[in-house]
C-alpha positions as CSV (number, residue, x, y, z in Angstrom):
1,X,126.2,7.7,155.1
2,X,124.0,7.9,152.0
3,X,121.4,5.1,151.2
4,X,119.3,4.9,148.2
5,X,117.3,2.4,146.2
6,X,117.3,2.8,142.6
7,X,115.5,0.5,140.1
8,X,115.0,-0.3,136.4
9,X,111.6,-1.2,135.4
10,X,110.7,-4.4,133.8
11,X,109.7,-5.0,130.3
12,X,109.4,-7.2,127.3
13,X,111.9,-8.4,124.9
14,X,111.5,-6.1,121.8
15,X,112.6,-8.9,119.3
16,X,111.7,-12.4,120.5
17,X,113.2,-15.3,118.7
18,X,110.6,-17.9,117.8
19,X,113.4,-20.6,117.5
20,X,114.8,-19.8,120.8
21,X,114.1,-22.2,123.6
22,X,114.1,-19.3,126.1
23,X,110.7,-18.2,124.7
24,X,108.9,-20.5,127.1
25,X,110.0,-18.5,130.3
26,X,110.5,-15.0,128.9
27,X,107.3,-14.6,127.1
28,X,106.0,-12.7,130.2
29,X,108.9,-10.3,130.1
30,X,111.3,-9.7,132.8
31,X,111.0,-8.1,136.2
32,X,112.2,-4.8,137.5
33,X,115.8,-4.7,138.8
34,X,116.3,-3.1,142.3
35,X,119.4,-2.0,144.0
36,X,120.2,-1.3,147.8
37,X,123.1,1.1,147.5
38,X,125.0,2.6,150.5
39,X,128.0,5.1,150.5
40,X,130.0,6.5,153.2
41,X,132.7,9.1,152.7
42,X,135.1,11.8,154.4
43,X,136.6,14.9,153.0
44,X,139.5,16.7,154.4
45,X,141.9,19.6,153.8
46,X,145.5,19.5,155.2
47,X,148.9,21.4,155.2
48,X,147.3,24.7,155.3
49,X,144.8,23.9,152.7
50,X,147.4,22.8,149.9
51,X,146.3,19.2,150.1
52,X,142.7,18.1,149.7
53,X,141.7,14.3,150.2
54,X,138.3,12.7,149.5
55,X,137.6,9.1,150.4
56,X,134.3,7.3,149.6
57,X,133.3,3.7,150.0
58,X,130.3,2.1,148.5
59,X,128.2,-1.1,148.6
60,X,125.5,-2.1,146.2
61,X,123.1,-5.2,146.4
62,X,121.5,-6.2,143.2
63,X,118.3,-8.2,142.9
64,X,116.6,-9.4,139.9
65,X,119.5,-8.1,138.0
66,X,118.7,-7.5,134.3
67,X,121.4,-8.8,131.7
68,X,121.4,-9.6,128.1
69,X,121.7,-13.4,127.7
70,X,122.9,-15.2,124.5
71,X,122.0,-18.8,123.8
72,X,122.4,-21.1,120.7
73,X,119.4,-20.9,118.3
74,X,118.5,-23.6,115.8
75,X,119.4,-24.5,113.3
76,X,122.7,-22.5,113.9
77,X,123.1,-19.2,115.3
78,X,122.9,-17.0,118.4
79,X,119.7,-15.8,120.0
80,X,119.9,-12.7,122.4
81,X,117.3,-11.7,124.8
82,X,117.1,-9.7,128.2
83,X,116.2,-11.7,131.5
84,X,116.8,-11.6,135.1
85,X,119.8,-13.2,135.8
86,X,119.6,-13.1,139.6
87,X,121.8,-11.4,142.3
88,X,124.8,-9.4,142.3
89,X,127.1,-7.3,144.8
90,X,129.4,-4.5,144.0
91,X,131.7,-2.8,146.6
92,X,134.8,-0.7,146.6
93,X,136.2,2.8,147.2
94,X,137.5,6.0,145.5
95,X,140.3,8.0,146.8
96,X,140.9,11.4,145.3
97,X,143.7,13.7,146.1
98,X,144.6,17.1,145.1
99,X,147.6,19.4,145.9
100,X,148.0,23.0,145.2
101,X,151.4,24.0,146.7
102,X,151.5,27.4,144.6
103,X,149.3,29.5,142.3
104,X,151.3,28.0,139.3
105,X,151.2,24.3,140.2
106,X,148.6,21.8,141.1
107,X,148.6,17.9,140.9
108,X,145.7,15.4,141.3
109,X,145.7,11.5,141.8
110,X,142.5,9.5,141.6
111,X,142.3,5.7,142.4
112,X,139.3,3.6,142.4
113,X,138.7,0.0,143.4
114,X,135.7,-2.2,142.4
115,X,134.7,-5.8,143.5
116,X,131.8,-6.9,141.5
117,X,130.5,-10.5,141.9
118,X,127.5,-12.5,140.8
119,X,125.8,-14.3,143.6
120,X,123.1,-15.9,141.2
121,X,123.2,-16.0,137.4
122,X,120.5,-18.1,135.8
123,X,120.9,-18.9,132.1
124,X,120.4,-21.8,129.7
125,X,123.5,-24.2,129.2
126,X,124.0,-26.7,126.1
127,X,120.5,-26.2,124.6
128,X,118.8,-27.0,127.7
129,X,115.3,-25.4,128.6
130,X,115.8,-25.3,132.3
131,X,117.8,-22.2,133.6
132,X,120.9,-23.2,135.5
133,X,122.9,-21.1,138.2
134,X,126.5,-20.4,136.6
135,X,127.4,-17.4,138.8
136,X,130.7,-18.9,139.5
137,X,131.4,-18.8,135.7
138,X,130.2,-15.1,135.0
139,X,131.8,-11.7,135.7
140,X,130.5,-8.2,135.4
141,X,131.3,-6.8,131.9
142,X,133.2,-3.7,131.3
143,X,134.0,-3.5,135.1
144,X,137.9,-3.1,135.9
145,X,138.9,-3.9,139.3
146,X,141.3,-1.0,139.4
147,X,141.0,2.4,137.8
148,X,143.5,5.4,138.4
149,X,144.4,8.9,136.8
150,X,146.9,11.4,137.5
151,X,147.5,15.0,136.1
152,X,149.5,18.0,136.8
153,X,148.8,21.7,135.8
154,X,151.4,24.2,135.5
155,X,150.2,27.6,134.7
156,X,151.6,31.2,134.3
157,X,150.7,34.7,133.1
158,X,151.3,35.3,129.4
159,X,150.1,38.1,127.0
160,X,147.3,39.5,129.2
161,X,145.8,36.0,130.2
162,X,146.9,32.7,131.5
163,X,148.6,29.8,129.9
164,X,148.2,26.3,131.4
165,X,150.1,23.0,130.3
166,X,148.4,19.7,131.7
167,X,149.7,16.2,131.1
168,X,147.7,13.4,132.3
169,X,147.6,9.5,132.4
170,X,144.8,7.1,133.2
171,X,144.7,3.4,133.8
172,X,142.4,0.6,133.8
173,X,143.0,-3.1,135.0
174,X,141.7,-6.0,132.8
175,X,138.0,-6.2,131.8
176,X,135.7,-8.9,130.3
177,X,133.5,-7.3,127.5
178,X,130.7,-9.8,128.3
179,X,129.7,-11.7,131.4
180,X,131.1,-14.9,129.9
181,X,134.8,-14.6,129.5
182,X,135.9,-14.4,125.7
183,X,139.7,-14.6,125.4
184,X,139.8,-13.2,121.8
185,X,137.9,-10.0,122.9
186,X,138.5,-9.3,126.5
187,X,140.8,-6.4,127.1
188,X,143.9,-6.5,129.1
189,X,144.8,-3.5,131.2
190,X,146.1,-0.4,129.6
191,X,147.1,3.2,130.1
192,X,146.1,6.3,128.1
193,X,148.4,9.4,128.0
194,X,147.2,13.0,126.9
195,X,148.3,16.3,127.3
196,X,146.9,19.9,126.6
197,X,148.0,23.6,126.4
198,X,145.4,26.3,127.0
199,X,145.6,30.2,126.9
200,X,142.7,32.0,128.4
201,X,142.3,35.8,128.2
202,X,142.2,37.7,131.6
203,X,138.6,38.6,130.9
204,X,137.7,34.9,130.3
205,X,136.2,35.6,126.8
206,X,138.6,34.0,124.7
207,X,140.3,30.5,124.9
208,X,142.9,28.9,122.6
209,X,143.8,25.3,123.0
210,X,145.8,22.2,121.6
211,X,145.2,18.8,122.9
212,X,146.6,15.3,122.2
213,X,144.8,12.2,123.2
214,X,146.1,8.7,123.4
215,X,149.6,10.0,122.6
216,X,151.3,6.5,122.8
217,X,148.6,5.3,120.2
218,X,147.4,2.6,122.6
219,X,145.2,-0.2,120.9
220,X,142.4,-0.9,123.3
221,X,138.9,-2.7,122.8
222,X,135.8,-0.8,124.0
223,X,133.3,-3.4,122.6
224,X,132.8,-6.4,120.4
225,X,130.7,-9.4,119.3
226,X,131.3,-13.2,119.3
227,X,129.2,-15.1,116.9
228,X,130.2,-18.9,117.0
229,X,128.7,-21.4,114.6
230,X,128.8,-22.3,111.0
231,X,125.9,-19.9,110.1
232,X,127.8,-16.9,111.3
233,X,131.2,-18.2,110.1
234,X,132.5,-18.0,113.6
235,X,132.7,-14.1,113.4
236,X,134.6,-12.3,116.0
237,X,134.3,-8.4,115.7
238,X,136.3,-6.0,117.9
239,X,135.5,-2.2,118.2
240,X,138.5,-0.1,119.3
241,X,139.0,3.3,121.1
242,X,140.3,6.3,119.2
243,X,143.8,6.3,118.0
244,X,146.4,9.1,118.5
245,X,144.4,12.3,118.0
246,X,145.2,15.9,118.1
247,X,142.6,18.7,118.3
248,X,142.8,22.5,118.2
249,X,140.1,24.8,119.8
250,X,139.1,28.4,119.6
251,X,136.5,29.5,122.0
252,X,134.8,33.1,122.2
253,X,132.2,33.8,125.0
254,X,129.9,36.7,124.4
């Protein structure tokens, strides 16, 4: 079992907002964030070392967790600042399998599960000046409950080197872009498909490759902003991942 205690130092808000009601309790900055983290794992090789399995479980307990909080600012707008929201717990596992039945073929599957939950989340509500615990209304941002990826590689000798073809798919379950649910921005689960072909010379000095990313041209958000209010025109901005993309690579080692 691995046990560690990382931390993020405290600091001050670099851009305080004089009209923000939070100033009275953020003027002294925010405290360090600490994490008690535990991990336990096993590794094994089976079927005459043609199947490899790695399994790891983890548990992390956050204290004085630092988050970016947004609150209404007068006369109309949003003020953003960093503060200690409270406590959070993350636990889950990752299962990694790899099969190598022959020198020409291999396959891998990785599955991850994450349960992330705030135990305390103090913030301002409705223009108030006293922090309120809203942990039952908040979720960890950009933290999918399930992730998975799978790939296969076929390779063979060709022209004094080795050619390899690798298709792959990766999946992510639903995520919230911010701690507070934002239906117009939050991203549903999606899958990304890619494939590559690479030829490598026998001495390893040369490599030629072609790769295709996001082959199904999936539209998925990786970030965004939500600015409600008359001053901002109820602006909602989304940032998307790369569309279908193809690249060619020539590599020479010397």
